[in-house]
C-alpha positions in Angstrom: 226.1 174.2 176.1 229.8 172.9 177.0 230.1 171.0 180.2 233.3 171.7 182.6 234.6 168.9 181.6 234.8 169.4 177.8 236.3 173.0 178.4 238.7 171.5 180.0 239.5 168.7 177.3 239.5 171.6 175.7 242.4 173.6 177.5 244.8 170.9 177.5 244.1 170.4 173.2 244.8 174.4 172.9 247.6 173.9 174.4 248.9 171.0 172.6 247.9 172.2 169.9 249.1 176.2 169.6 252.1 175.7 172.5 251.9 178.7 174.7 248.4 180.5 174.8 248.4 183.1 177.9 245.1 183.4 180.1 243.6 186.7 178.1 243.5 184.5 174.6 242.3 181.0 176.7 240.0 182.8 178.5 238.3 184.4 175.1 238.7 181.1 173.4 236.2 179.8 176.1 234.2 182.3 176.8 235.3 182.6 180.8 236.2 184.4 183.0 240.1 184.8 184.5 239.2 182.7 187.3 237.0 180.3 185.5 240.3 179.9 183.9 242.7 178.9 186.7 240.0 176.3 187.8 240.1 174.5 184.6 244.2 174.8 184.7 244.1 173.6 188.3 242.1 170.2 187.5 244.2 169.8 185.0 247.2 169.8 186.9 245.0 167.5 189.2 245.0 165.1 186.8 248.5 164.7 186.4 249.3 167.1 183.2 252.1 169.3 184.2 251.2 172.8 182.8 253.9 175.7 183.6 252.2 179.4 183.3 254.9 182.1 183.1 253.9 185.1 184.9 254.3 188.5 184.3 253.0 191.1 181.8 253.8 188.8 178.2 253.1 185.9 180.8 251.5 183.0 179.2 250.2 179.5 179.5 251.7 176.0 178.6 252.9 172.1 178.6 256.4 171.0 180.5 258.9 170.9 177.7 258.9 167.4 175.9 254.9 166.6 177.5 252.5 164.8 175.5 249.3 162.1 175.9 250.5 158.8 175.8 249.3 157.3 172.0 246.6 155.7 171.8 247.7 151.9 170.6 245.3 150.6 168.4 245.0 147.0 166.6 244.9 146.5 162.8 240.7 145.5 163.2 240.3 148.3 165.7 241.9 151.4 163.4 239.8 149.3 160.4 236.5 150.1 163.2 237.5 153.5 163.1 238.2 154.5 160.3 235.4 153.4 158.2 233.1 154.9 161.6 234.2 158.3 160.8 233.9 157.4 156.8 230.1 156.5 157.7 229.7 159.2 159.8 229.6 161.7 157.1 226.4 160.3 155.1 224.8 159.6 158.4 222.4 162.9 158.1 224.9 164.5 160.9 224.5 168.3 160.3 228.1 169.4 160.1 229.2 165.5 159.5 232.1 166.8 157.4 233.1 168.6 159.2 232.5 167.6 162.1 234.4 163.7 160.9 237.8 166.0 159.8 237.8 167.4 163.1 237.5 164.1 164.8 240.3 162.7 162.6 242.5 165.1 162.8 243.2 164.8 167.2 243.1 160.8 166.1 245.5 161.8 164.1 247.0 163.4 167.5 247.7 160.8 169.3 248.4 158.1 167.0 251.3 156.3 166.1 252.6 157.4 163.0 252.1 153.8 160.8 248.8 153.3 162.9 248.0 157.2 161.6 248.6 156.5 158.3 246.2 153.1 157.8 243.7 155.6 159.1 244.2 158.1 156.3 244.4 155.5 153.5 240.8 153.8 154.2 240.0 157.3 155.1 240.7 159.0 151.8 240.0 155.4 149.7 236.6 154.1 150.9 233.5 155.7 150.0 230.2 154.1 151.5 227.0 154.7 149.0 224.8 156.9 151.5 223.6 159.3 148.9 219.7 159.4 150.4 221.3 160.3 153.6 218.1 163.7 154.4 220.1 165.9 157.1 218.3 167.7 159.5 218.5 171.6 160.3 221.2 170.3 164.1 221.9 167.2 165.5 219.4 168.5 168.3 216.6 166.7 168.5 219.4 164.0 167.4 221.5 164.2 171.1 218.2 164.3 172.9 216.1 162.1 171.8 219.2 159.6 172.5 219.9 161.3 175.9 216.5 160.3 176.7 215.9 156.9 175.4 219.3 156.4 177.6 217.9 157.9 180.8 214.5 156.5 179.9 213.0 160.2 180.7 210.0 161.1 179.0 209.7 164.1 176.7 207.2 166.7 174.7 207.6 166.5 171.6 206.2 169.1 168.6 205.9 167.7 165.6 205.3 168.9 161.8 203.7 166.3 159.4 204.2 165.4 156.0 201.1 168.2 155.6 203.1 170.9 157.3 200.0 170.5 160.7 202.0 170.6 164.2 201.0 168.0 166.6 202.1 168.5 170.5 202.8 165.5 172.5 204.3 163.6 175.6 206.8 160.9 173.8 208.5 157.8 175.4 211.5 157.4 173.3 212.5 153.5 173.4 215.5 154.1 170.5 216.8 155.7 167.4 217.1 153.7 164.3 218.3 154.8 161.0 216.7 153.4 157.8 216.3 154.7 154.6 218.5 157.7 154.8 216.5 158.9 157.7 217.0 159.1 160.8 214.0 157.9 163.8 212.5 158.1 167.0 210.7 155.0 168.2 208.2 154.4 171.0 205.3 155.3 173.4 203.5 158.4 171.5 200.7 159.4 174.5 198.8 161.4 172.2 197.9 158.0 170.6 198.8 155.5 172.8 200.9 153.8 170.5 204.0 153.0 169.3 204.8 155.0 167.3 208.1 156.5 164.9 209.2 160.4 164.2 210.9 160.5 161.8 213.9 163.7 163.5 214.0 166.4 160.9 210.1 166.8 161.6 210.7 167.3 165.0 210.2 170.5 165.4 211.3 170.9 169.5 212.4 167.9 172.2 211.9 169.8 175.8 212.3 166.7 179.0 209.6 166.0 181.7 209.8 165.3 184.9 208.7 161.8 184.5 210.2 158.6 183.8 209.1 154.5 182.3 210.0 151.2 181.6 211.0 150.3 178.4 209.7 146.7 176.5 212.5 144.0 177.3 214.7 143.5 174.0 213.1 146.6 172.0 214.8 146.6 169.3 214.1 149.9 167.5 215.0 149.0 163.7 212.9 146.0 163.7 210.5 147.9 164.8 210.5 150.7 162.1 210.9 147.8 159.2 207.9 146.2 160.4 206.1 150.1 160.8 207.2 150.7 157.1 206.0 147.2 155.8 202.8 147.3 157.1 201.7 150.8 156.1 198.5 151.0 154.5 197.9 150.7 151.3 195.7 150.6 148.5 196.1 146.8 147.7 197.3 144.0 149.8 199.0 141.2 148.4 199.8 137.4 149.6 202.1 135.5 147.7 203.7 131.8 149.0 207.7 132.2 148.8 208.7 128.8 147.5 212.4 129.3 149.3 214.2 129.0 153.1 213.5 132.4 155.5 216.7 133.5 155.1 216.7 133.1 151.2 213.7 135.2 150.6 214.5 137.9 153.4 217.8 138.2 151.5 216.5 138.7 148.0 213.8 141.1 149.6 213.6 144.1 151.0 213.1 143.9 154.9 210.7 146.7 154.4 208.1 145.0 152.3 206.5 142.8 154.2 206.2 140.5 156.8 207.7 137.1 156.6 206.0 134.6 157.7 207.4 130.2 157.2 204.7 127.6 156.8 205.6 124.1 155.5 204.7 125.6 151.6 208.4 127.5 152.7 207.3 131.4 153.2 204.0 132.8 153.3 204.5 136.9 152.5 202.3 139.6 154.0 201.8 142.8 152.0 200.4 145.6 150.6 200.5 147.9 147.6 200.0 150.8 146.4 201.5 149.0 143.5 200.9 146.6 142.0 203.6 147.1 138.9 206.0 147.6 141.0 205.3 144.8 143.8 205.4 142.8 140.0 209.1 143.8 139.0 210.2 142.6 142.5 209.2 139.2 142.6 210.7 138.4 138.4 214.0 139.5 139.8 213.7 136.7 142.3 215.9 132.6 141.9 213.0 131.1 143.8 209.4 130.3 142.9 207.0 131.1 144.3 202.8 131.5 143.8 200.8 134.3 144.0 197.5 134.3 146.3 196.5 137.6 146.0 195.7 139.9 143.9 194.9 138.4 140.6 195.9 141.8 139.8 199.8 140.8 140.8 199.7 138.0 137.7 198.1 139.9 135.2 201.2 142.8 136.1 203.5 139.7 136.2 202.8 138.5 132.8 202.6 142.1 131.6 206.0 142.6 132.5 207.5 139.6 131.4 205.7 140.0 128.1 207.4 142.5 127.9 211.1 142.0 128.5 210.6 139.2 126.0 209.5 142.0 123.7 212.9 144.1 124.5 215.3 140.9 123.7 214.1 139.6 120.9 
């Protein structure tokens, strides 16, 4: 549902775009009656925006001749941030993302100075980001509802469908939302399991606000918690490797989700689990620094086999 403020701004947008519109046409586009429309017009006038009302059979509303909103003034860095943000929005798994981006860009361009408008358009048309793994939910309802609940510290009732198509119901305290690996997640306290959990938004069936509030942990970081959760998922084979480098280099050369990094006197201990020992061996083989495998022994064998295969391929 649109809020009254949004509808008032829509009236302004329509008058700027079309010049003149009859009251009947404005009311039809806003899906309101004439009395409500006149109230919106009055709000615009209260904001100092001069609306001219021409009465009679062919009466219409328009903005006073020569009136324009002042152009938005952005620095080059601000314009770059806006442009890259719009480009990224196309691939962030948002329903109707492409349409929304085009609409937002058009509105910005209408109130920008010509030189800045050209820069924005050039960036939008020439910059591309690799977000091909994004998975769009059916719509943005869950994202909007859960972000509002997280901001207001409001508990919700969550209807959720698991990967094996089992529907569950639970009360949930959303601490924050995160985007990772092409998907959106809500992270917070699940009252069904009484622990911190993360839920994929494309599997959320319904979000219902409850008359209850919660207090989130201080400085809670949804992205970090999600990364740790993915890194510590139970898997078939435990792995422990000593990386003979510093923490920053280790995290730069290995994906964050591969495991938990623990600094030590000898370097960095990597604690992990894997369902594929050969895959883990290939991740270690590409490192630029030395390492020592503590467990499992099968990882040493897989690493040796991979090295032998490379030698044979490039002999």
